[in-house]
N, C-alpha and C positions, 0 to 999 in steps of 0.2 A: 503491498501500500504507497503511494509516493505521494507525500504533504507537499510536494512545490514545490517552486523556490521562493527563498526567503532574500529577502531587497531588504536593502537600507530604509528605515521604518525611522519616525519621527524618533523614537525612544533609541533607536540601533538598537535594538535586543531581541530575542526567539528563545518560549519555550515549546515546546514538545510534547508529547509522550508518546512513542511509536510502542505499538504491538507487534511484538516479533514470532510467528512459528513457523516461519517454514521453512525447511530445512537446507534452503539452495540458496542464493542468493537470486533478486528476482532481474528481470531483463530492465526493469525502469530504476533508479535509486529510489532509498527512502527516503532522503533529508535533501534538498538541494543546496550551498551556503551561496549566494549570490551578491556576495556584501561589494561596495564598491570598493570599499580601503580596504585591510584585514582586519583580520576577526578573529578573536580565542575562542575556544568551545568547551564544555565540557558534554561524555558519558559515562554513565551511571547506569546502571544494570538494577533494574531496583525491584528482579526473580527470583526465584533459583534453577532458575534455565541457565545454560553457557552459552554469551549472545558471541559472534566469532563478527567482522567489522571489513569491511574491504573498500577502498579511496576507488576502484576503480571498478567495481563491479564483477572484476572476476577471478583476482588470484585475491591470497587471506594474508589478509596486514596483522592480524591479533584477537582477542579473545576477551571478554569481562567473565571474569568465573565470579559468584558470590561468592564471598567471606576471602577474599582476597585479594590484592592492592590493585588486580587488577579491573575492580569492581570496578571501578571510577577511575575515570581518566580524562586528562586537561591538553590542549596544546594548543598555543601559541601564533599569535602574526602568521597568519592561513590568510590567502586569496580565496577565492570561488572556490567550490572542491564538489563534489557530492560524497556519500555517503551511503550504504549498500549495512541489511543487517542479514546473516541467518541464523539459529537457532542448532547447534554444537548439538544437546545434550538437554534432558529433563522437557520440564513443562511452558508452554508458551510465557515467555517476559517479558516486562514492557522497559523502553531504553527513554531513560529522561534526559535528552535533547536540551541547551542549552548551550544557549554564544550570544555575542557582545560582539561590536564594532569598533575599530577605532579611527576615527574619522578627522 
């Protein structure tokens, strides 16, 4: 389920919870960040399943495992990009996505 592009808004912030239930990366990204400037963002796995993520929809770039340091990730100083999520194991999980632009 793609939530569409995230563009620079009046307050330059974004918040969304994405439900991840598929074991494969979709044909469309789950989140698209399209800020005009650089942005910082966080992913937090709020469920019990292990979530994997990709920045190109093909290659695995990391995972978010509950109960470990990787359950919550932070990335800084990024320009426009997309993210795909898939469920590695466990039940459907929710990924909390937050972003803010530095303009």
